[in-house]
PANUBA-866940 format. One record per residue (C-alpha): residue number from 1; residue in one letter; x, y, z. Coordinates in pm, whole numbers. Layout:
N
@num:NUM; residu:A; u:X; v:Y; w:Z $
...
END
This chain:
467
@num:1; residu:M; u:10528; v:30582; w:-7341 $
@num:2; residu:V; u:10235; v:30608; w:-7117 $
@num:3; residu:E; u:10296; v:30755; w:-6788 $
@num:4; residu:P; u:10282; v:30524; w:-6482 $
@num:5; residu:G; u:9973; v:30645; w:-6334 $
@num:6; residu:R; u:9760; v:30611; w:-6646 $
@num:7; residu:L; u:9910; v:30264; w:-6708 $
@num:8; residu:A; u:9799; v:30174; w:-6348 $
@num:9; residu:A; u:9452; v:30275; w:-6421 $
@num:10; residu:W; u:9437; v:30089; w:-6741 $
@num:11; residu:L; u:9572; v:29767; w:-6566 $
@num:12; residu:H; u:9332; v:29806; w:-6301 $
@num:13; residu:A; u:9036; v:29829; w:-6529 $
@num:14; residu:Q; u:9166; v:29491; w:-6688 $
@num:15; residu:F; u:9151; v:29349; w:-6339 $
@num:16; residu:R; u:8782; v:29468; w:-6294 $
@num:17; residu:H; u:8687; v:29299; w:-6639 $
@num:18; residu:N; u:8806; v:28966; w:-6528 $
@num:19; residu:L; u:8684; v:29004; w:-6189 $
@num:20; residu:A; u:8340; v:29042; w:-6308 $
@num:21; residu:L; u:8384; v:28697; w:-6506 $
@num:22; residu:G; u:8550; v:28487; w:-6241 $
@num:23; residu:F; u:8496; v:28614; w:-5893 $
@num:24; residu:T; u:8186; v:28696; w:-5673 $
@num:25; residu:N; u:8009; v:29022; w:-5671 $
@num:26; residu:E; u:8134; v:29107; w:-5345 $
@num:27; residu:C; u:8499; v:29079; w:-5475 $
@num:28; residu:V; u:8415; v:29334; w:-5751 $
@num:29; residu:R; u:8282; v:29581; w:-5479 $
@num:30; residu:R; u:8582; v:29526; w:-5248 $
@num:31; residu:F; u:8830; v:29577; w:-5541 $
@num:32; residu:E; u:8683; v:29926; w:-5586 $
@num:33; residu:A; u:8747; v:30023; w:-5224 $
@num:34; residu:N; u:9108; v:30154; w:-5271 $
@num:35; residu:A; u:9267; v:29838; w:-5113 $
@num:36; residu:I; u:9520; v:29837; w:-5377 $
@num:37; residu:R; u:9763; v:30128; w:-5435 $
@num:38; residu:Y; u:9999; v:30170; w:-5748 $
@num:39; residu:L; u:10313; v:30344; w:-5628 $
@num:40; residu:P; u:10675; v:30406; w:-5732 $
@num:41; residu:L; u:10880; v:30149; w:-5541 $
@num:42; residu:A; u:11043; v:30400; w:-5281 $
@num:43; residu:E; u:10676; v:30530; w:-5194 $
@num:44; residu:A; u:10532; v:30174; w:-5180 $
@num:45; residu:V; u:10798; v:30076; w:-4933 $
@num:46; residu:A; u:10763; v:30409; w:-4728 $
@num:47; residu:L; u:10369; v:30345; w:-4700 $
@num:48; residu:R; u:10228; v:30285; w:-4369 $
@num:49; residu:Q; u:9874; v:30165; w:-4444 $
@num:50; residu:P; u:9708; v:29827; w:-4426 $
@num:51; residu:V; u:9678; v:29829; w:-4828 $
@num:52; residu:V; u:9845; v:29633; w:-5094 $
@num:53; residu:A; u:10109; v:29843; w:-5245 $
@num:54; residu:V; u:10204; v:29745; w:-5611 $
@num:55; residu:P; u:10526; v:29911; w:-5710 $
@num:56; residu:T; u:10533; v:30071; w:-6049 $
@num:57; residu:G; u:10840; v:30213; w:-6259 $
@num:58; residu:V; u:11047; v:29894; w:-6184 $
@num:59; residu:P; u:11183; v:29780; w:-6531 $
@num:60; residu:A; u:11187; v:29405; w:-6598 $
@num:61; residu:P; u:11426; v:29241; w:-6820 $
@num:62; residu:L; u:11272; v:29104; w:-7154 $
@num:63; residu:E; u:11397; v:28769; w:-7060 $
@num:64; residu:P; u:11219; v:28639; w:-6740 $
@num:65; residu:A; u:11468; v:28604; w:-6449 $
@num:66; residu:G; u:11457; v:28337; w:-6175 $
@num:67; residu:A; u:11120; v:28188; w:-6172 $
@num:68; residu:W; u:10995; v:28014; w:-5862 $
@num:69; residu:R; u:10654; v:27854; w:-5725 $
@num:70; residu:V; u:10444; v:27929; w:-5419 $
@num:71; residu:P; u:10167; v:27705; w:-5305 $
@num:72; residu:F; u:9822; v:27881; w:-5338 $
@num:73; residu:N; u:9456; v:27759; w:-5305 $
@num:74; residu:G; u:9536; v:27389; w:-5391 $
@num:75; residu:T; u:9785; v:27487; w:-5676 $
@num:76; residu:S; u:10081; v:27690; w:-5721 $
@num:77; residu:L; u:10161; v:28040; w:-5850 $
@num:78; residu:T; u:10468; v:28080; w:-6092 $
@num:79; residu:L; u:10647; v:28402; w:-6020 $
@num:80; residu:W; u:10948; v:28576; w:-6182 $
@num:81; residu:N; u:11148; v:28908; w:-6157 $
@num:82; residu:R; u:11183; v:28922; w:-5788 $
@num:83; residu:I; u:11131; v:29225; w:-5582 $
@num:84; residu:A; u:11362; v:29210; w:-5277 $
@num:85; residu:C; u:11243; v:29255; w:-4922 $
@num:86; residu:P; u:11283; v:29610; w:-4816 $
@num:87; residu:E; u:11561; v:29683; w:-4568 $
@num:88; residu:G; u:11495; v:29837; w:-4227 $
@num:89; residu:P; u:11285; v:29721; w:-3933 $
@num:90; residu:G; u:10911; v:29594; w:-3935 $
@num:91; residu:W; u:10958; v:29398; w:-4262 $
@num:92; residu:S; u:10913; v:29024; w:-4307 $
@num:93; residu:T; u:10876; v:28783; w:-4609 $
@num:94; residu:F; u:10593; v:28522; w:-4649 $
@num:95; residu:P; u:10587; v:28230; w:-4677 $
@num:96; residu:V; u:10977; v:28192; w:-4707 $
@num:97; residu:P; u:11250; v:28407; w:-4831 $
@num:98; residu:D; u:11361; v:28143; w:-5072 $
@num:99; residu:T; u:11037; v:28143; w:-5253 $
@num:100; residu:P; u:10816; v:28460; w:-5144 $
@num:101; residu:L; u:10485; v:28554; w:-5227 $
@num:102; residu:F; u:10484; v:28896; w:-5045 $
@num:103; residu:H; u:10662; v:29117; w:-4816 $
@num:104; residu:R; u:10465; v:29283; w:-4517 $
@num:105; residu:H; u:10543; v:29552; w:-4299 $
@num:106; residu:E; u:10423; v:29544; w:-3941 $
@num:107; residu:S; u:10204; v:29848; w:-4010 $
@num:108; residu:G; u:10003; v:29635; w:-4265 $
@num:109; residu:T; u:10137; v:29746; w:-4594 $
@num:110; residu:L; u:10173; v:29440; w:-4821 $
@num:111; residu:L; u:10420; v:29429; w:-5088 $
@num:112; residu:P; u:10413; v:29165; w:-5382 $
@num:113; residu:A; u:10746; v:28983; w:-5388 $
@num:114; residu:W; u:10778; v:28982; w:-5777 $
@num:115; residu:N; u:10751; v:29263; w:-6026 $
@num:116; residu:L; u:10377; v:29220; w:-6067 $
@num:117; residu:F; u:10316; v:29547; w:-6256 $
@num:118; residu:A; u:10590; v:29527; w:-6502 $
@num:119; residu:N; u:10543; v:29165; w:-6580 $
@num:120; residu:L; u:10169; v:29199; w:-6654 $
@num:121; residu:C; u:10206; v:29537; w:-6862 $
@num:122; residu:D; u:10508; v:29392; w:-7058 $
@num:123; residu:M; u:10274; v:29087; w:-7166 $
@num:124; residu:L; u:9946; v:29290; w:-7228 $
@num:125; residu:L; u:10139; v:29549; w:-7415 $
@num:126; residu:F; u:10309; v:29293; w:-7635 $
@num:127; residu:R; u:10657; v:29389; w:-7545 $
@num:128; residu:E; u:10799; v:29066; w:-7717 $
@num:129; residu:E; u:10646; v:29186; w:-8031 $
@num:130; residu:R; u:10749; v:29551; w:-8016 $
@num:131; residu:E; u:11111; v:29485; w:-7926 $
@num:132; residu:L; u:11181; v:29155; w:-8120 $
@num:133; residu:T; u:11127; v:29214; w:-8507 $
@num:134; residu:K; u:11149; v:28876; w:-8647 $
@num:135; residu:R; u:10824; v:28758; w:-8821 $
@num:136; residu:D; u:10729; v:28443; w:-9014 $
@num:137; residu:E; u:10620; v:28408; w:-9373 $
@num:138; residu:H; u:10278; v:28525; w:-9281 $
@num:139; residu:G; u:10386; v:28829; w:-9068 $
@num:140; residu:R; u:10333; v:28666; w:-8744 $
@num:141; residu:F; u:10541; v:28685; w:-8443 $
@num:142; residu:P; u:10704; v:28336; w:-8428 $
@num:143; residu:L; u:10654; v:28122; w:-8117 $
@num:144; residu:A; u:11033; v:28030; w:-8113 $
@num:145; residu:S; u:11126; v:28395; w:-8056 $
@num:146; residu:S; u:10924; v:28447; w:-7729 $
@num:147; residu:P; u:11145; v:28470; w:-7430 $
@num:148; residu:R; u:10863; v:28326; w:-7219 $
@num:149; residu:Y; u:10853; v:28026; w:-7436 $
@num:150; residu:K; u:11233; v:27979; w:-7410 $
@num:151; residu:A; u:11196; v:27996; w:-7043 $
@num:152; residu:G; u:10909; v:27760; w:-7018 $
@num:153; residu:L; u:10647; v:28018; w:-6898 $
@num:154; residu:L; u:10406; v:28047; w:-7167 $
@num:155; residu:R; u:10180; v:27822; w:-6980 $
@num:156; residu:V; u:10161; v:28033; w:-6691 $
@num:157; residu:P; u:9852; v:28259; w:-6671 $
@num:158; residu:A; u:10045; v:28531; w:-6474 $
@num:159; residu:F; u:9757; v:28772; w:-6493 $
@num:160; residu:N; u:9518; v:28550; w:-6333 $
@num:161; residu:E; u:9757; v:28437; w:-6068 $
@num:162; residu:A; u:9832; v:28796; w:-5988 $
@num:163; residu:L; u:9458; v:28882; w:-5959 $
@num:164; residu:A; u:9409; v:28569; w:-5754 $
@num:165; residu:F; u:9669; v:28683; w:-5511 $
@num:166; residu:L; u:9525; v:29048; w:-5501 $
@num:167; residu:V; u:9189; v:28899; w:-5413 $
@num:168; residu:A; u:9346; v:28700; w:-5127 $
@num:169; residu:A; u:9514; v:28995; w:-5007 $
@num:170; residu:I; u:9217; v:29213; w:-5001 $
@num:171; residu:Y; u:9026; v:28936; w:-4813 $
@num:172; residu:E; u:9305; v:28908; w:-4569 $
@num:173; residu:R; u:9372; v:28545; w:-4677 $
@num:174; residu:C; u:9736; v:28596; w:-4675 $
@num:175; residu:A; u:9777; v:28615; w:-4302 $
@num:176; residu:G; u:10045; v:28410; w:-4146 $
@num:177; residu:A; u:10251; v:28138; w:-4321 $
@num:178; residu:S; u:9955; v:27924; w:-4425 $
@num:179; residu:E; u:9866; v:27875; w:-4802 $
@num:180; residu:P; u:9594; v:28129; w:-4908 $
@num:181; residu:R; u:9263; v:27976; w:-4998 $
@num:182; residu:I; u:9001; v:28168; w:-5214 $
@num:183; residu:D; u:8765; v:27873; w:-5333 $
@num:184; residu:D; u:8476; v:28053; w:-5171 $
@num:185; residu:L; u:8530; v:28382; w:-5380 $
@num:186; residu:L; u:8573; v:28200; w:-5725 $
@num:187; residu:L; u:8306; v:28140; w:-5980 $
@num:188; residu:P; u:8320; v:27845; w:-6206 $
@num:189; residu:P; u:8572; v:27884; w:-6494 $
@num:190; residu:K; u:8433; v:28015; w:-6805 $
@num:191; residu:I; u:8509; v:27878; w:-7152 $
@num:192; residu:V; u:8450; v:28053; w:-7502 $
@num:193; residu:L; u:8410; v:27761; w:-7769 $
@num:194; residu:S; u:8465; v:27871; w:-8123 $
@num:195; residu:H; u:8487; v:27710; w:-8461 $
@num:196; residu:D; u:8679; v:27838; w:-8762 $
@num:197; residu:C; u:8480; v:27752; w:-9068 $
@num:198; residu:D; u:8747; v:27774; w:-9344 $
@num:199; residu:I; u:8671; v:27434; w:-9514 $
@num:200; residu:L; u:8310; v:27345; w:-9538 $
@num:201; residu:H; u:8321; v:27163; w:-9875 $
@num:202; residu:G; u:8579; v:26873; w:-9891 $
@num:203; residu:G; u:8541; v:26820; w:-10266 $
@num:204; residu:D; u:8672; v:27159; w:-10384 $
@num:205; residu:R; u:8978; v:27162; w:-10612 $
@num:206; residu:I; u:9218; v:27321; w:-10376 $
@num:207; residu:T; u:9155; v:27064; w:-10091 $
@num:208; residu:Q; u:9155; v:26779; w:-10346 $
@num:209; residu:A; u:9483; v:26915; w:-10504 $
@num:210; residu:I; u:9633; v:26928; w:-10150 $
@num:211; residu:R; u:9539; v:26561; w:-10080 $
@num:212; residu:L; u:9685; v:26454; w:-10405 $
@num:213; residu:F; u:10021; v:26636; w:-10325 $
@num:214; residu:N; u:10034; v:26494; w:-9986 $
@num:215; residu:F; u:9972; v:26155; w:-10116 $
@num:216; residu:L; u:10265; v:26189; w:-10374 $
@num:217; residu:R; u:10508; v:26390; w:-10165 $
@num:218; residu:P; u:10674; v:26057; w:-10006 $
@num:219; residu:L; u:10791; v:25959; w:-10353 $
@num:220; residu:T; u:11023; v:26249; w:-10364 $
@num:221; residu:R; u:11215; v:26079; w:-10057 $
@num:222; residu:A; u:11190; v:25753; w:-10246 $
@num:223; residu:R; u:10917; v:25627; w:-10006 $
@num:224; residu:A; u:10583; v:25450; w:-10085 $
@num:225; residu:P; u:10271; v:25672; w:-10057 $
@num:226; residu:N; u:10016; v:25600; w:-9802 $
@num:227; residu:L; u:9705; v:25467; w:-10011 $
@num:228; residu:R; u:9475; v:25573; w:-9712 $
@num:229; residu:K; u:9543; v:25943; w:-9801 $
@num:230; residu:L; u:9420; v:25897; w:-10154 $
@num:231; residu:W; u:9081; v:25747; w:-10044 $
@num:232; residu:H; u:8944; v:26057; w:-9942 $
@num:233; residu:I; u:8948; v:26203; w:-10287 $
@num:234; residu:P; u:8670; v:26001; w:-10410 $
@num:235; residu:V; u:8493; v:26015; w:-10072 $
@num:236; residu:N; u:8463; v:26388; w:-10099 $
@num:237; residu:M; u:8368; v:26392; w:-10452 $
@num:238; residu:V; u:8078; v:26182; w:-10382 $
@num:239; residu:A; u:7984; v:26336; w:-10054 $
@num:240; residu:P; u:8168; v:26679; w:-10046 $
@num:241; residu:R; u:8021; v:26776; w:-9699 $
@num:242; residu:R; u:8138; v:26473; w:-9518 $
@num:243; residu:H; u:8402; v:26571; w:-9239 $
@num:244; residu:Y; u:8346; v:26946; w:-9303 $
@num:245; residu:F; u:7998; v:27102; w:-9318 $
@num:246; residu:D; u:7841; v:26791; w:-9153 $
@num:247; residu:N; u:8084; v:26823; w:-8859 $
@num:248; residu:A; u:7992; v:27193; w:-8808 $
@num:249; residu:T; u:7635; v:27089; w:-8731 $
@num:250; residu:G; u:7754; v:26782; w:-8539 $
@num:251; residu:M; u:7943; v:26988; w:-8307 $
@num:252; residu:L; u:7662; v:27213; w:-8246 $
@num:253; residu:E; u:7457; v:26899; w:-8151 $
@num:254; residu:L; u:7727; v:26787; w:-7922 $
@num:255; residu:E; u:7736; v:27130; w:-7752 $
@num:256; residu:R; u:7359; v:27120; w:-7697 $
@num:257; residu:Q; u:7401; v:26797; w:-7499 $
@num:258; residu:Y; u:7634; v:26971; w:-7246 $
@num:259; residu:A; u:7428; v:27293; w:-7233 $
@num:260; residu:Y; u:7713; v:27480; w:-7399 $
@num:261; residu:R; u:7716; v:27708; w:-7712 $
@num:262; residu:S; u:7971; v:27839; w:-7948 $
@num:263; residu:V; u:8053; v:28090; w:-8191 $
@num:264; residu:F; u:8106; v:28010; w:-8560 $
@num:265; residu:Y; u:8349; v:28225; w:-8730 $
@num:266; residu:I; u:8270; v:28217; w:-9113 $
@num:267; residu:L; u:8537; v:28267; w:-9372 $
@num:268; residu:N; u:8452; v:28406; w:-9699 $
@num:269; residu:G; u:8574; v:28605; w:-9986 $
@num:270; residu:T; u:8875; v:28492; w:-10208 $
@num:271; residu:G; u:8969; v:28123; w:-10222 $
@num:272; residu:G; u:9318; v:27978; w:-10253 $
@num:273; residu:R; u:9551; v:27834; w:-9996 $
@num:274; residu:F; u:9456; v:28111; w:-9729 $
@num:275; residu:G; u:9111; v:28193; w:-9814 $
@num:276; residu:A; u:8763; v:28049; w:-9855 $
@num:277; residu:R; u:8721; v:27747; w:-10064 $
@num:278; residu:G; u:8335; v:27649; w:-10048 $
@num:279; residu:G; u:8198; v:27966; w:-10182 $
@num:280; residu:P; u:7912; v:28202; w:-10045 $
@num:281; residu:E; u:7645; v:27943; w:-10095 $
@num:282; residu:I; u:7751; v:27685; w:-9845 $
@num:283; residu:S; u:7865; v:27944; w:-9617 $
@num:284; residu:G; u:7534; v:28117; w:-9610 $
@num:285; residu:E; u:7359; v:27792; w:-9576 $
@num:286; residu:L; u:7559; v:27721; w:-9249 $
@num:287; residu:V; u:7496; v:28057; w:-9120 $
@num:288; residu:R; u:7126; v:28000; w:-9166 $
@num:289; residu:S; u:7134; v:27674; w:-8990 $
@num:290; residu:I; u:7291; v:27799; w:-8680 $
@num:291; residu:P; u:7026; v:27856; w:-8396 $
@num:292; residu:G; u:6963; v:28192; w:-8253 $
@num:293; residu:G; u:7114; v:28059; w:-7925 $
@num:294; residu:W; u:7450; v:28038; w:-8074 $
@num:295; residu:E; u:7674; v:28300; w:-8235 $
@num:296; residu:V; u:7800; v:28390; w:-8576 $
@num:297; residu:G; u:8138; v:28592; w:-8617 $
@num:298; residu:M; u:8394; v:28659; w:-8907 $
@num:299; residu:H; u:8697; v:28441; w:-8972 $
@num:300; residu:Y; u:8885; v:28756; w:-9125 $
@num:301; residu:N; u:9029; v:28618; w:-9463 $
@num:302; residu:Y; u:9424; v:28620; w:-9520 $
@num:303; residu:D; u:9367; v:28915; w:-9775 $
@num:304; residu:T; u:9193; v:29146; w:-9536 $
@num:305; residu:F; u:9522; v:29203; w:-9347 $
@num:306; residu:G; u:9571; v:29577; w:-9324 $
@num:307; residu:D; u:9286; v:29619; w:-9592 $
@num:308; residu:S; u:8981; v:29792; w:-9445 $
@num:309; residu:A; u:8781; v:29812; w:-9769 $
@num:310; residu:R; u:8806; v:29430; w:-9820 $
@num:311; residu:F; u:8749; v:29364; w:-9446 $
@num:312; residu:L; u:8407; v:29566; w:-9461 $
@num:313; residu:E; u:8310; v:29384; w:-9784 $
@num:314; residu:Q; u:8354; v:29043; w:-9640 $
@num:315; residu:K; u:8181; v:29133; w:-9331 $
@num:316; residu:A; u:7883; v:29276; w:-9495 $
@num:317; residu:E; u:7864; v:28965; w:-9693 $
@num:318; residu:I; u:7831; v:28756; w:-9382 $
@num:319; residu:E; u:7577; v:28996; w:-9230 $
@num:320; residu:G; u:7386; v:28941; w:-9559 $
@num:321; residu:F; u:7365; v:28560; w:-9509 $
@num:322; residu:G; u:7128; v:28647; w:-9209 $
@num:323; residu:A; u:7397; v:28662; w:-8928 $
@num:324; residu:G; u:7290; v:28995; w:-8808 $
@num:325; residu:P; u:7544; v:29241; w:-8683 $
@num:326; residu:V; u:7883; v:29059; w:-8682 $
@num:327; residu:T; u:8091; v:29207; w:-8387 $
@num:328; residu:S; u:8330; v:28908; w:-8304 $
@num:329; residu:G; u:8602; v:28731; w:-8500 $
@num:330; residu:R; u:8941; v:28567; w:-8539 $
@num:331; residu:A; u:9205; v:28606; w:-8810 $
@num:332; residu:H; u:9244; v:28325; w:-9065 $
@num:333; residu:Y; u:9598; v:28160; w:-9018 $
@num:334; residu:L; u:9605; v:28403; w:-8703 $
@num:335; residu:R; u:9754; v:28664; w:-8949 $
@num:336; residu:F; u:9719; v:28956; w:-8701 $
@num:337; residu:D; u:9948; v:29232; w:-8595 $
@num:338; residu:P; u:9862; v:29318; w:-8235 $
@num:339; residu:L; u:10042; v:29654; w:-8298 $
@num:340; residu:Q; u:9831; v:29763; w:-8583 $
@num:341; residu:S; u:9523; v:29527; w:-8631 $
@num:342; residu:F; u:9306; v:29661; w:-8338 $
@num:343; residu:R; u:9255; v:29993; w:-8510 $
@num:344; residu:L; u:9111; v:29808; w:-8813 $
@num:345; residu:L; u:8905; v:29593; w:-8614 $
@num:346; residu:Q; u:8756; v:29881; w:-8398 $
@num:347; residu:S; u:8683; v:30106; w:-8707 $
@num:348; residu:S; u:8507; v:29793; w:-8883 $
@num:349; residu:G; u:8264; v:29729; w:-8584 $
@num:350; residu:I; u:8437; v:29432; w:-8436 $
@num:351; residu:R; u:8428; v:29441; w:-8069 $
@num:352; residu:F; u:8547; v:29088; w:-7964 $
@num:353; residu:D; u:8859; v:28932; w:-8101 $
@num:354; residu:E; u:9033; v:28595; w:-8046 $
@num:355; residu:S; u:9322; v:28629; w:-8295 $
@num:356; residu:V; u:9616; v:28654; w:-8054 $
@num:357; residu:G; u:9754; v:28320; w:-7995 $
@num:358; residu:Y; u:10002; v:28030; w:-8145 $
@num:359; residu:A; u:9876; v:27780; w:-8392 $
@num:360; residu:E; u:10136; v:27529; w:-8283 $
@num:361; residu:Y; u:10121; v:27581; w:-7895 $
@num:362; residu:A; u:9865; v:27582; w:-7633 $
@num:363; residu:G; u:9955; v:27845; w:-7390 $
@num:364; residu:Y; u:9893; v:28204; w:-7276 $
@num:365; residu:R; u:10051; v:28433; w:-7536 $
@num:366; residu:C; u:9967; v:28752; w:-7318 $
@num:367; residu:G; u:10005; v:28563; w:-6997 $
@num:368; residu:I; u:9616; v:28589; w:-6936 $
@num:369; residu:A; u:9348; v:28346; w:-6941 $
@num:370; residu:G; u:9097; v:28623; w:-6994 $
@num:371; residu:V; u:8998; v:28951; w:-7159 $
@num:372; residu:F; u:9163; v:29279; w:-7184 $
@num:373; residu:K; u:9119; v:29599; w:-7395 $
@num:374; residu:P; u:9441; v:29659; w:-7576 $
@num:375; residu:L; u:9639; v:29988; w:-7519 $
@num:376; residu:D; u:9870; v:30153; w:-7762 $
@num:377; residu:P; u:10169; v:30254; w:-7544 $
@num:378; residu:A; u:10283; v:30498; w:-7826 $
@num:379; residu:T; u:9960; v:30701; w:-7787 $
@num:380; residu:G; u:9776; v:30594; w:-7480 $
@num:381; residu:T; u:9484; v:30496; w:-7672 $
@num:382; residu:V; u:9264; v:30216; w:-7526 $
@num:383; residu:H; u:9099; v:30029; w:-7813 $
@num:384; residu:D; u:8734; v:29954; w:-7772 $
@num:385; residu:V; u:8794; v:29589; w:-7860 $
@num:386; residu:L; u:8787; v:29303; w:-7623 $
@num:387; residu:E; u:9073; v:29070; w:-7688 $
@num:388; residu:L; u:9052; v:28707; w:-7542 $
@num:389; residu:P; u:9378; v:28541; w:-7656 $
@num:390; residu:M; u:9337; v:28197; w:-7803 $
@num:391; residu:T; u:9463; v:27934; w:-7538 $
@num:392; residu:F; u:9371; v:27598; w:-7692 $
@num:393; residu:M; u:9337; v:27493; w:-8077 $
@num:394; residu:D; u:9224; v:27145; w:-8178 $
@num:395; residu:R; u:9578; v:27033; w:-8292 $
@num:396; residu:T; u:9774; v:27183; w:-7981 $
@num:397; residu:I; u:9561; v:26989; w:-7722 $
@num:398; residu:E; u:9778; v:26728; w:-7564 $
@num:399; residu:P; u:9614; v:26465; w:-7326 $
@num:400; residu:G; u:9683; v:26561; w:-6958 $
@num:401; residu:G; u:9821; v:26893; w:-7037 $
@num:402; residu:F; u:9460; v:27025; w:-7131 $
@num:403; residu:E; u:9327; v:26906; w:-6808 $
@num:404; residu:A; u:9607; v:27026; w:-6618 $
@num:405; residu:M; u:9571; v:27387; w:-6743 $
@num:406; residu:V; u:9201; v:27384; w:-6691 $
@num:407; residu:K; u:9236; v:27269; w:-6343 $
@num:408; residu:H; u:9476; v:27527; w:-6261 $
@num:409; residu:I; u:9243; v:27806; w:-6383 $
@num:410; residu:R; u:8959; v:27654; w:-6176 $
@num:411; residu:R; u:9189; v:27735; w:-5883 $
@num:412; residu:V; u:9287; v:28110; w:-5984 $
@num:413; residu:G; u:8993; v:28197; w:-6196 $
@num:414; residu:G; u:8976; v:28267; w:-6559 $
@num:415; residu:T; u:8833; v:28248; w:-6918 $
@num:416; residu:L; u:8966; v:28014; w:-7170 $
@num:417; residu:S; u:8925; v:28031; w:-7542 $
@num:418; residu:I; u:8899; v:27680; w:-7717 $
@num:419; residu:L; u:8899; v:27661; w:-8087 $
@num:420; residu:Y; u:8782; v:27340; w:-8287 $
@num:421; residu:H; u:8756; v:27344; w:-8674 $
@num:422; residu:P; u:8480; v:27157; w:-8852 $
@num:423; residu:G; u:8749; v:26941; w:-9022 $
@num:424; residu:T; u:8897; v:26814; w:-8708 $
@num:425; residu:F; u:8590; v:26720; w:-8514 $
@num:426; residu:H; u:8530; v:26365; w:-8664 $
@num:427; residu:N; u:8743; v:26325; w:-8961 $
@num:428; residu:T; u:8905; v:25984; w:-9056 $
@num:429; residu:E; u:9169; v:26175; w:-9247 $
@num:430; residu:E; u:9293; v:26288; w:-8912 $
@num:431; residu:P; u:9232; v:25982; w:-8681 $
@num:432; residu:E; u:9435; v:26107; w:-8386 $
@num:433; residu:L; u:9189; v:26403; w:-8327 $
@num:434; residu:V; u:8873; v:26203; w:-8345 $
@num:435; residu:G; u:8692; v:26232; w:-8013 $
@num:436; residu:G; u:8913; v:26486; w:-7898 $
@num:437; residu:Y; u:8636; v:26777; w:-7879 $
@num:438; residu:H; u:8399; v:26546; w:-7698 $
@num:439; residu:A; u:8662; v:26464; w:-7455 $
@num:440; residu:A; u:8734; v:26839; w:-7396 $
@num:441; residu:L; u:8385; v:26923; w:-7343 $
@num:442; residu:R; u:8327; v:26630; w:-7113 $
@num:443; residu:Y; u:8607; v:26729; w:-6870 $
@num:444; residu:C; u:8521; v:27110; w:-6879 $
@num:445; residu:H; u:8149; v:27004; w:-6795 $
@num:446; residu:G; u:8267; v:26761; w:-6512 $
@num:447; residu:I; u:8449; v:27040; w:-6332 $
@num:448; residu:G; u:8158; v:27276; w:-6363 $
@num:449; residu:A; u:8296; v:27521; w:-6640 $
@num:450; residu:E; u:8019; v:27732; w:-6794 $
@num:451; residu:S; u:8018; v:27851; w:-7165 $
@num:452; residu:L; u:7979; v:28199; w:-7260 $
@num:453; residu:L; u:7936; v:28359; w:-7614 $
@num:454; residu:P; u:8130; v:28654; w:-7719 $
@num:455; residu:R; u:7836; v:28886; w:-7688 $
@num:456; residu:E; u:7767; v:28760; w:-7332 $
@num:457; residu:V; u:8133; v:28845; w:-7248 $
@num:458; residu:L; u:8075; v:29175; w:-7379 $
@num:459; residu:R; u:7774; v:29232; w:-7176 $
@num:460; residu:V; u:7952; v:29130; w:-6853 $
@num:461; residu:V; u:8229; v:29373; w:-6902 $
@num:462; residu:D; u:8007; v:29629; w:-7022 $
@num:463; residu:G; u:7820; v:29590; w:-6683 $
@num:464; residu:M; u:7505; v:29518; w:-6869 $
@num:465; residu:A; u:7442; v:29177; w:-6710 $
@num:466; residu:P; u:7589; v:28935; w:-6435 $
@num:467; residu:A; u:7820; v:28656; w:-6542 $
END
């Protein structure tokens, strides 16, 4: 296991990456001024300096213990795994002992009241995946196995809340018992819009066969089929691009209206239930139709999982369509092993990934609305791949829930990954999703959220350009 000092340096680097995306330049400079110290608990308690002392080496349980909320900047922070107030003279707790945010010594030392270091490291190092071995039929870690999901904490951006607290502490916004405010230090929230282009041709044999199966399935339960489901078979025979290829270009035009841009992740290679269905011709046509101000990435096919040769072959084909160097992507079916797959991505030239997430739930799988460079806890290797965990997918966006999560990120800072498939943008086969993407963009635009492409996020993190 990586020793605490090296782990602290890595975590601090992830804070800096997200500061550059979500906070003013002055915040970035102050964060470098040694105002935060990462120390063993005993040393943190004994410190007598006006700094934030973050305890390291305090183990946290796999199942979160005793969550509570604290008012902060017009919202609230959700904390768990409490750090008790040190005994002895000079220590006090803010705002109140029952729901503490921090403990302060009269000398100025400020101690987070929750196990900030262990909580964040456990999430960013995929502790749940490492210690819980259950996997689903696709080799993925199941949502139902997550202790944070069971505790109702998967929609808490714990990393962002911790960073917002640290910024408030450095700027001395935590004085007294009043609610800390940092509105003037925050930049507008960022969104990374993406589209997994797995079906571009609604008339292919596999898609049509699935429709026929879904139409006939009620008969196995002695129920009458829904004739509306059969209607789409002749529709896509006559107009195979309707609701798929046409939707891809339709989303692009909608984004243009809001001055937003997106990345299109192209699925190619083998067909079948888990793979590309439309063939290289239609994929190449889509790539060539995407304007230069947008981005083309790779939707890693199901059969590239752990197969470097197949991965590189399919990546080269997308680049051959005219996409240029492909440096970003997401795994099809989210078939991705965060303990193994980053090595393949790095060796294949992928620098930005959005594969970590849950297909059936909107939330923060790694406790972060933002980016981080994964660290292998066994070797101490930091992968040169920037991971932006997927927060929202079209089918997981709930009315009210989406707005509440985005509003919270506006108060604590962050970058959100939002995925919409072409087939769910405007498709009468799924009427409940029609208009959803437009509503999401309208809300994000209304609160001032800014869209970034993967290559732009990389430039910010690499220090090549301001956010």
